C-alpha positions as CSV (number, residue, x, y, z in Angstrom):
1,M,0.0,0.0,0.0
2,A,1.3,3.4,-1.0
3,R,2.0,6.0,1.8
4,Y,1.4,9.6,1.0
5,I,3.5,12.7,1.9
6,F,1.8,16.1,1.3
7,I,4.3,19.0,1.0
8,T,2.9,22.4,1.6
9,G,4.5,25.9,1.8
10,G,4.0,29.0,3.8
11,V,5.2,32.6,4.5
12,V,6.4,33.3,0.9
13,S,6.6,31.5,-2.4
14,S,9.8,30.4,-4.2
15,L,11.2,28.7,-1.0
16,G,11.9,25.6,-2.9
17,K,9.0,23.1,-2.3
18,G,9.8,21.4,-5.6
19,L,13.4,21.0,-4.8
20,A,12.6,19.8,-1.2
21,S,10.1,17.3,-2.6
22,A,12.6,16.0,-5.2
23,A,15.4,15.7,-2.5
24,L,13.1,13.8,-0.1
25,G,12.1,11.5,-3.0
26,A,15.8,10.9,-3.7
27,L,16.4,10.1,0.0
28,L,13.6,7.6,0.1
29,Q,14.9,6.0,-3.1
30,A,18.3,5.8,-1.4
31,R,16.7,3.6,1.2
32,G,15.4,1.3,-1.4
33,Y,11.8,2.6,-1.7
34,K,9.9,3.1,-4.9
35,V,8.6,6.7,-5.1
36,R,6.3,8.8,-7.3
37,L,6.1,12.6,-7.2
38,R,3.1,14.7,-8.2
39,K,2.4,18.4,-8.4
40,L,-0.9,20.1,-7.7
41,D,-1.1,23.6,-9.1
42,P,-3.9,25.9,-8.0
43,Y,-3.9,28.3,-11.0
44,L,-6.8,28.3,-13.4
45,N,-4.7,27.6,-16.6
46,V,-5.3,24.1,-17.9
47,D,-1.5,23.8,-18.1
48,P,1.5,26.2,-18.3
49,G,1.8,25.7,-22.1
50,T,0.5,29.1,-23.0
51,M,2.0,31.0,-20.1
52,S,4.8,33.4,-20.6
53,P,8.2,32.2,-19.2
54,Y,8.3,35.5,-17.3
55,Q,5.1,34.4,-15.5
56,H,5.9,30.8,-14.9
57,G,9.4,30.0,-15.8
58,E,10.2,27.0,-17.9
59,C,7.4,24.7,-19.2
60,F,8.7,21.2,-18.7
61,V,7.6,18.6,-21.2
62,T,7.2,14.8,-20.6
63,D,7.6,11.9,-23.0
64,D,3.8,11.7,-23.4
65,G,3.5,15.3,-24.4
66,A,2.3,16.9,-21.2
67,E,3.3,20.6,-20.7
68,T,3.9,20.8,-17.0
69,D,5.4,22.8,-14.1
70,L,9.2,23.1,-14.0
71,D,9.2,21.2,-10.6
72,L,8.6,18.0,-12.6
73,G,12.0,18.6,-14.0
74,H,13.5,18.5,-10.5
75,Y,11.5,15.3,-9.8
76,E,13.0,13.6,-12.8
77,R,16.5,14.8,-12.3
78,F,16.7,13.7,-8.7
79,T,14.9,10.4,-8.9
80,G,15.4,9.4,-12.5
81,R,11.7,8.4,-12.8
82,P,10.2,9.9,-16.0
83,A,7.1,12.0,-15.2
84,N,3.9,11.8,-17.3
85,Q,0.6,13.4,-17.9
86,Q,-0.8,12.2,-14.6
87,D,1.9,13.8,-12.4
88,N,0.7,17.4,-12.7
89,I,-2.8,18.7,-12.3
90,T,-4.2,22.3,-12.2
91,T,-7.4,23.9,-11.1
92,G,-8.1,24.6,-14.7
93,R,-7.8,21.0,-15.7
94,I,-10.0,19.9,-12.8
95,Y,-12.7,22.3,-13.6
96,Q,-12.5,21.5,-17.3
97,D,-13.1,17.8,-16.6
98,I,-15.9,18.6,-14.1
99,I,-17.7,20.9,-16.5
100,A,-17.5,18.4,-19.3
101,K,-19.0,15.7,-17.0
102,E,-21.8,18.1,-16.0
103,R,-22.6,18.9,-19.6
104,R,-22.8,15.2,-20.3
105,G,-25.2,14.7,-17.4
106,D,-22.8,12.6,-15.4
107,Y,-24.0,14.2,-12.1
108,L,-27.6,13.3,-12.8
109,G,-28.9,16.8,-12.2
110,A,-27.1,17.4,-8.9
111,T,-25.8,20.8,-8.0
112,V,-22.1,20.8,-8.8
113,Q,-20.1,22.3,-5.9
114,V,-16.5,22.7,-4.7
115,I,-17.3,20.2,-2.0
116,P,-17.7,17.4,-2.8
117,H,-17.3,17.4,-6.6
118,V,-14.0,19.5,-7.0
119,T,-12.4,17.9,-3.9
120,N,-13.4,14.4,-4.9
121,A,-11.8,15.0,-8.4
122,I,-8.6,16.2,-6.7
123,K,-8.6,13.2,-4.4
124,E,-9.1,10.8,-7.3
125,F,-6.2,12.3,-9.1
126,V,-3.9,12.0,-6.0
127,L,-4.9,8.3,-5.4
128,D,-5.0,7.1,-9.0
129,G,-2.3,4.7,-10.3
130,N,-0.1,4.4,-7.2
131,E,-0.4,0.6,-6.7
132,D,3.2,-0.1,-7.5
133,Y,4.8,2.7,-5.3
134,D,5.9,2.7,-1.6
135,F,5.6,6.5,-1.3
136,V,3.7,9.1,-3.2
137,L,4.9,12.7,-2.6
138,C,2.4,15.4,-3.6
139,E,3.5,19.0,-3.7
140,I,0.8,21.7,-3.4
141,G,1.7,24.8,-5.3
142,G,1.5,28.3,-3.9
143,T,1.3,29.1,-0.1
144,V,-1.2,28.3,2.6
145,G,-3.8,31.0,2.7
146,D,-4.0,31.5,-1.1
147,I,-7.7,31.5,-2.0
148,E,-7.2,29.5,-5.2
149,A,-5.4,26.7,-3.3
150,L,-8.2,26.2,-0.7
151,P,-9.8,23.2,-2.6
152,F,-6.5,21.4,-2.7
153,F,-5.8,22.0,1.0
154,E,-9.4,20.7,1.8
155,S,-8.8,17.7,-0.4
156,I,-5.6,16.7,1.4
157,R,-7.2,17.3,4.7
158,Q,-10.0,14.9,3.8
159,L,-7.4,12.4,2.6
160,G,-6.0,12.4,6.1
161,N,-9.3,10.9,7.2
162,D,-10.0,8.8,4.1
163,L,-6.7,6.9,4.2
164,P,-5.9,4.2,6.7
165,R,-4.4,5.4,10.0
166,G,-0.8,6.2,9.4
167,G,-1.4,6.4,5.6
168,C,-0.2,10.0,5.1
169,I,1.8,12.8,6.7
170,Y,2.1,16.5,6.1
171,V,5.4,18.3,5.6
172,H,5.3,22.1,5.8
173,L,8.0,24.3,4.3
174,T,8.4,27.8,5.8
175,L,10.8,30.7,6.1
176,M,12.7,31.8,9.2
177,P,14.0,35.3,8.2
178,W,17.0,37.0,9.7
179,I,16.3,40.5,10.8
180,P,19.6,42.5,10.7
181,A,18.3,45.3,13.0
182,A,17.3,42.9,15.7
183,G,20.2,40.6,15.0
184,E,18.1,37.4,15.2
185,L,16.1,34.8,13.3
186,K,12.4,35.2,13.7
187,T,9.9,32.4,14.4
188,K,6.7,34.4,14.1
189,P,6.2,34.0,10.3
190,T,6.4,30.2,10.7
191,Q,4.0,30.3,13.7
192,H,1.5,32.3,11.7
193,S,1.8,30.0,8.7
194,V,1.2,26.9,10.8
195,K,-1.7,28.6,12.5
196,E,-3.2,29.2,9.0
197,L,-2.7,25.6,8.1
198,R,-4.2,24.3,11.3
199,S,-7.2,26.6,10.8
200,I,-8.2,24.5,7.8
201,G,-7.7,21.3,9.7
202,I,-4.1,20.3,8.8
203,Q,-1.6,19.7,11.5
204,P,1.9,19.4,10.1
205,D,4.0,16.4,11.2
206,I,7.3,17.9,10.0
207,L,8.5,21.5,9.7
208,L,11.1,22.1,7.1
209,V,12.4,25.6,7.9
210,R,14.4,27.6,5.3
211,A,17.1,29.9,6.8
212,D,20.3,31.4,5.7
213,R,22.2,30.5,8.9
214,E,22.1,27.9,11.6
215,I,18.9,27.9,13.7
216,P,19.7,28.0,17.4
217,E,18.4,25.2,19.6
218,T,16.2,27.6,21.6
219,E,14.4,28.7,18.4
220,R,13.8,25.1,17.4
221,K,12.2,24.4,20.7
222,K,10.1,27.6,20.4
223,L,8.8,26.4,17.0
224,S,8.2,22.9,18.4
225,L,6.2,24.4,21.3
226,F,4.1,27.0,19.4
227,C,3.5,24.9,16.2
228,N,2.7,21.6,18.0
229,V,5.4,19.7,16.2
230,R,7.9,17.3,17.9
231,E,11.3,19.0,18.4
232,G,13.1,16.4,16.4
233,A,10.7,17.1,13.5
234,V,11.8,20.7,13.2
235,I,14.3,20.4,10.4
236,Q,16.5,23.3,9.3
237,A,16.9,23.7,5.5
238,L,19.9,25.9,5.0
239,D,21.0,27.5,1.8
240,A,23.2,25.1,-0.2
241,K,26.0,25.9,-2.7
242,S,24.5,23.5,-5.2
243,I,21.1,22.0,-5.5
244,Y,22.7,18.6,-5.7
245,D,24.0,19.1,-2.1
246,V,20.4,19.3,-0.8
247,P,19.8,15.5,-0.4
248,M,22.9,15.1,1.6
249,A,22.1,18.2,3.7
250,Y,18.6,17.0,4.4
251,H,19.9,13.6,5.3
252,R,22.4,15.0,7.8
253,E,19.5,17.0,9.4
254,G,17.5,13.8,9.7
255,L,14.6,14.6,7.3
256,D,14.3,11.1,5.9
257,Q,14.5,9.5,9.3
258,E,11.8,11.8,10.7
259,V,9.5,10.9,7.7
260,L,10.0,7.2,8.4
261,N,9.4,7.8,12.1
262,A,6.2,9.6,11.4
263,F,5.0,6.5,9.5
264,G,6.1,4.2,12.3
265,I,8.6,2.4,10.0
266,D,11.2,0.8,12.4
267,P,13.7,-0.5,11.7
268,A,14.2,1.5,8.5
269,P,16.5,0.4,5.6
270,A,19.9,2.0,5.7
271,P,20.4,4.7,3.1
272,Q,22.9,4.3,0.2
273,M,24.2,7.9,-0.3
274,Q,27.4,7.1,-2.2
275,R,26.3,8.4,-5.6
276,W,25.1,11.7,-4.0
277,E,28.5,12.0,-2.3
278,E,30.3,11.4,-5.6
279,I,28.2,14.0,-7.4
280,S,28.8,16.6,-4.7
281,H,32.6,15.9,-4.7
282,K,32.8,16.3,-8.5
283,I,30.8,19.6,-8.4
284,H,33.1,21.1,-5.7
285,N,36.4,19.8,-7.0
286,P,36.5,20.6,-10.7
287,E,39.7,20.2,-12.7
288,G,39.1,23.3,-14.7
289,E,36.5,25.8,-15.9
290,V,34.7,26.6,-19.2
291,T,32.5,29.6,-20.1
292,I,29.3,29.1,-22.1
293,A,27.6,32.1,-23.6
294,I,23.8,31.6,-23.7
295,V,22.3,33.8,-26.3
296,G,18.6,33.9,-25.4
297,K,15.5,36.1,-25.1
298,Y,14.3,35.4,-21.6
299,T,17.6,35.8,-19.8
300,V,16.2,38.2,-17.2
301,L,14.4,35.2,-15.6
302,K,16.8,32.2,-15.3
303,D,13.9,29.9,-14.4
304,A,12.9,30.1,-18.0
305,Y,15.9,28.0,-18.8
306,K,15.9,25.8,-15.7
307,S,16.5,22.4,-17.4
308,L,19.0,23.9,-19.7
309,I,21.1,25.3,-16.8
310,E,21.0,21.9,-15.1
311,A,21.9,20.0,-18.3
312,L,25.0,22.2,-18.7
313,Q,26.0,21.5,-15.1
314,H,25.6,17.8,-15.8
315,G,27.9,18.2,-18.8
316,G,30.3,19.8,-16.5
317,I,30.1,16.9,-14.0
318,A,30.7,14.4,-16.8
319,N,33.9,16.3,-17.8
320,E,34.9,17.3,-14.3
321,V,34.9,21.1,-15.0
322,K,33.0,24.0,-13.6
323,V,30.6,25.5,-16.2
324,N,30.3,29.3,-16.0
325,L,27.3,30.8,-17.8
326,E,27.3,34.2,-19.5
327,W,23.7,35.3,-20.1
328,I,23.3,37.5,-23.2
329,E,20.1,39.1,-24.5
330,S,20.1,38.3,-28.2
331,E,18.5,41.7,-29.0
332,K,21.9,43.3,-28.1
333,F,23.4,41.9,-31.3
334,E,20.9,43.6,-33.5
335,S,22.5,47.0,-32.7
336,E,26.0,46.0,-31.5
337,D,29.0,43.9,-32.7
338,P,28.7,40.4,-31.0
339,S,32.5,40.0,-30.8
340,P,33.0,41.7,-27.4
341,W,30.2,39.5,-25.9
342,L,31.3,36.2,-27.4
343,E,35.1,36.3,-27.9
344,K,35.8,34.9,-24.4
345,A,33.3,32.1,-24.6
346,H,34.4,28.6,-25.0
347,G,31.0,27.6,-26.4
348,I,27.9,29.3,-27.6
349,L,24.4,28.0,-27.0
350,V,21.3,29.4,-28.5
351,P,18.2,27.9,-26.8
352,G,14.6,27.6,-27.8
353,G,12.1,30.5,-27.8
354,F,9.1,31.8,-29.6
355,G,8.5,34.9,-31.7
356,E,10.5,37.4,-33.8
357,R,12.0,39.4,-30.9
358,G,15.8,38.7,-30.7
359,A,15.8,36.3,-33.7
360,E,18.3,38.4,-35.7
361,G,20.7,38.4,-32.7
362,K,20.5,34.6,-32.6
363,I,21.3,34.4,-36.3
364,L,24.4,36.5,-35.7
365,A,25.5,34.3,-32.8
366,A,25.3,31.3,-35.1
367,K,27.3,33.1,-37.8
368,Y,29.9,34.1,-35.2
369,A,30.3,30.5,-34.0
370,R,30.5,29.1,-37.5
371,E,33.1,31.6,-38.8
372,R,35.3,31.5,-35.6
373,N,35.2,27.7,-35.1
374,I,33.7,28.1,-31.6
375,P,31.5,25.1,-30.4
376,Y,27.9,25.9,-31.1
377,F,24.8,24.2,-29.8
378,G,21.5,25.3,-31.3
379,I,18.4,23.9,-29.6
380,C,15.0,24.1,-31.3
381,F,14.7,27.8,-32.3
382,G,18.5,27.9,-32.1
383,M,18.7,25.2,-34.8
384,Q,16.3,27.0,-37.0
385,M,18.2,30.3,-36.7
386,A,21.4,28.4,-37.6
387,V,19.7,27.0,-40.7
388,I,18.5,30.5,-41.7
389,E,22.0,31.8,-41.2
390,A,23.4,29.2,-43.5
391,A,20.7,29.9,-46.1
392,R,21.6,33.6,-46.1
393,N,25.3,33.5,-45.9
394,L,26.3,30.1,-47.5
395,V,23.6,29.5,-50.1
396,G,23.0,33.2,-50.9
397,I,19.3,33.4,-50.1
398,A,19.4,37.0,-48.7
399,N,15.7,37.1,-47.6
400,A,15.6,33.6,-46.0
401,S,13.3,33.7,-43.1
402,S,10.6,31.9,-41.1
403,T,6.9,32.2,-41.4
404,E,6.8,32.6,-37.7
405,F,8.1,36.2,-38.4
406,D,6.5,36.8,-41.8
407,E,3.5,34.8,-42.9
408,D,4.1,35.8,-46.5
409,A,7.9,35.1,-46.5
410,K,9.2,34.6,-50.0
411,E,11.9,32.2,-48.8
412,P,10.3,30.3,-45.9
413,V,13.3,28.3,-44.8
414,V,11.4,27.6,-41.6
415,G,7.7,27.1,-41.7
416,L,4.6,25.5,-40.2
417,M,4.2,21.9,-41.2
418,T,0.6,20.8,-41.1
419,E,1.0,17.0,-40.7
420,W,3.5,14.3,-39.9
421,L,3.7,10.7,-38.9
422,K,4.2,9.6,-35.3
423,G,4.7,5.9,-35.4
424,N,1.9,4.7,-37.7
425,A,-0.5,7.5,-36.9
426,L,-0.9,10.7,-38.9
427,E,-0.9,13.8,-36.7
428,K,-2.3,17.1,-37.9
429,R,-1.5,20.7,-36.9
430,R,-4.2,23.3,-37.2
431,E,-3.0,26.9,-37.8
432,T,-6.3,28.2,-36.4
433,G,-6.4,25.9,-33.5
434,D,-5.6,26.4,-29.8
435,L,-1.9,27.3,-29.2
436,G,-1.3,23.8,-27.7
437,G,-2.9,22.2,-30.7
438,T,-0.3,23.7,-33.0
439,M,2.6,22.2,-31.1
440,R,4.7,19.1,-31.7
441,L,4.9,17.8,-28.1
442,G,6.6,15.0,-26.4
443,A,8.9,12.2,-27.4
444,Y,9.5,11.6,-31.1
445,D,11.9,9.2,-32.8
446,A,14.6,10.4,-35.2
447,V,17.0,8.5,-37.5
448,L,20.6,9.7,-37.5
449,K,22.9,9.4,-40.6
450,K,25.7,6.9,-40.1
451,G,29.1,8.4,-39.8
452,T,27.9,11.8,-38.6
453,K,29.2,13.5,-35.4
454,I,25.8,13.3,-33.7
455,A,25.5,9.6,-34.4
456,E,28.9,9.1,-32.9
457,I,27.9,11.1,-29.8
458,Y,24.7,9.0,-29.3
459,G,26.4,5.8,-30.2
460,D,23.3,4.9,-32.1
461,T,21.4,5.9,-35.3
462,H,17.9,5.6,-33.7
463,I,17.1,8.0,-30.9
464,S,14.1,9.5,-29.1
465,D,13.9,13.0,-27.5
466,R,11.3,15.4,-26.4
467,H,9.9,18.2,-28.6
468,R,8.1,21.4,-28.0
469,H,7.7,23.7,-31.0
470,R,5.4,24.8,-33.8
471,Y,7.7,25.5,-36.7
472,E,10.0,23.1,-38.7
473,V,12.9,23.5,-41.1
474,N,11.5,23.4,-44.6
475,I,12.8,20.2,-46.3
476,D,12.5,21.9,-49.7
477,Y,15.7,23.8,-49.0
478,K,17.6,20.6,-47.8
479,S,19.6,19.9,-51.0
480,R,20.8,23.5,-51.5
481,L,21.9,23.7,-47.9
482,E,23.7,20.4,-48.0
483,D,25.5,21.5,-51.2
484,A,26.7,24.5,-49.2
485,G,28.1,22.2,-46.4
486,L,25.3,22.0,-43.9
487,V,24.6,18.4,-43.2
488,F,21.1,17.2,-42.3
489,S,22.4,14.5,-40.0
490,G,19.0,13.4,-38.5
491,M,15.5,13.2,-39.9
492,S,12.1,12.0,-38.7
493,P,11.5,8.3,-39.5
494,D,9.4,9.2,-42.5
495,G,12.1,11.6,-43.8
496,V,9.9,14.6,-43.8
497,L,11.0,16.6,-40.7
498,P,14.7,17.7,-40.2
499,E,15.7,16.8,-36.6
500,T,19.4,17.6,-36.5
501,I,22.0,19.5,-38.5
502,E,25.8,19.9,-38.3
503,Y,28.9,21.0,-40.1
504,T,31.6,18.3,-40.8
505,D,34.4,20.9,-41.1
506,H,33.7,22.6,-37.8
507,P,35.1,21.4,-34.4
508,W,31.6,21.2,-32.9
509,F,28.5,22.7,-34.5
510,I,25.2,20.9,-33.9
511,G,21.6,22.0,-34.0
512,V,18.7,19.9,-32.8
513,Q,15.0,20.5,-33.3
514,Y,14.1,18.8,-29.9
515,H,15.0,19.7,-26.3
516,P,17.7,17.3,-25.1
517,E,18.0,19.2,-21.8
518,L,14.7,17.7,-20.6
519,K,16.2,14.2,-20.4
520,S,19.5,15.0,-18.8
521,R,20.3,13.8,-15.2
522,P,23.2,14.4,-12.9
523,F,23.9,10.7,-12.8
524,D,23.2,10.3,-16.6
525,P,24.1,13.5,-18.4
526,H,22.6,13.8,-21.9
527,P,25.3,12.8,-24.4
528,L,24.9,16.0,-26.4
529,F,25.6,18.2,-23.3
530,A,28.5,16.0,-22.2
531,S,30.0,16.2,-25.7
532,F,29.4,20.0,-26.0
533,I,31.1,20.7,-22.7
534,E,34.0,18.4,-23.8
535,A,34.3,20.5,-26.9
536,A,34.2,23.7,-24.9
537,K,36.9,22.2,-22.6
538,K,39.2,21.7,-25.6
539,Q,38.4,25.2,-26.8
540,S,39.4,26.6,-23.5
541,R,42.9,25.4,-24.1
542,L,43.1,27.2,-27.4
543,V,41.9,30.6,-26.1
């Protein structure tokens, strides 16, 4: 029977509930348990697919094509378990399903209400499909007291009664701020947060308290007394130098043991923490450094590139180097010479994105990398801009463009494909449909050309990676581009959609239509990121 751990947050947002959930899942895994992590998001959007990166950060995509919260990326990276469509739910999706049922008459004329209909739907989601797991960790987005989160808090309160005794516990993450004028850490915000949680019927079993310095024993006792939590269950969560230090830090503070104590599991299996120790050692003891310039359009908010940042760090771990990131807004290059910004970089990465803003700057970044023999990694939009650059400057198509920028482009090197094969099924894209309906989402197969650099990197000619994009490189220009030296090294199985490109006469220049960063793990770095950082490491010796 699965045991349930509900992780809630208080005081302020962005304390790291997702990271805490992922780290706890990793600790339980280290003790031999099988875990599943799920995210309950209170916002009314059906999913984050149409939300601006400035609003929500990265939109993480699963193999089955779900557009989800970025915390699912943490879950995958820390536990290695691939997430799916059923691991993230939003208020919007819950209401969408309920309204569809009401219109069909499934409720037999009953008045549809938040309690019991919405709360029952949430509970069904939480409990569904967990037969094979020892622990299910459910993170509730937002903070206690948010009006939109109330149905979720009520649902997990009910589950405390619905499940067998000892079937669930509640972990509450709060902030203990340091007040410089007073010269002390303050417990009152946590006290008020727990009071709010208890007012809706939930008593936390464990307090996970974020702080930027050691919490004195007297303050822990105070939190224990006023929050009605055992003293040993007041766990300090101090700032860490790397997110991959967090599982070890929480283990030292006794979080995993307190969780098992709360479930009455005694004796508990001994944890196997060796691989986390090894990862931490490699991160803090690099043999060198490389600098990667990321030429993007959402660089003001680093969370927009969360999986990308982590995948680059994984590449650094694989090569035992520290990866320094230089964030560059691509719009700068549209009015300035890119050389001062890029000349010290050991590698240039142009990530995905949507829309015309900054596109010309990304094209110039690809041109700079090609001409200066600097390792270049173009992902999704970054591959498309590299192809447009080649069309303009190698083939001589001066007005090469994308229909994403100009619907009437005379030379649409990148355009909107309307249909393609996925396996044996024909999928269609509707230009006038919902934004999500115009996307190629989830895992798709690709066939790599034998003898190419990318086939060598993968060690295989048949691969599968995750996609999230609307536009494709136009295959009608393939022959002219290849005559100019740009190799289409990977295609969709039906040969219609270009998946990867490269130059054979360049040290490392690869573009991919998919998002390899979504499948990279600290213990299993994606081969493209490991190879890219290796190329940057070689470049660093030349600069």
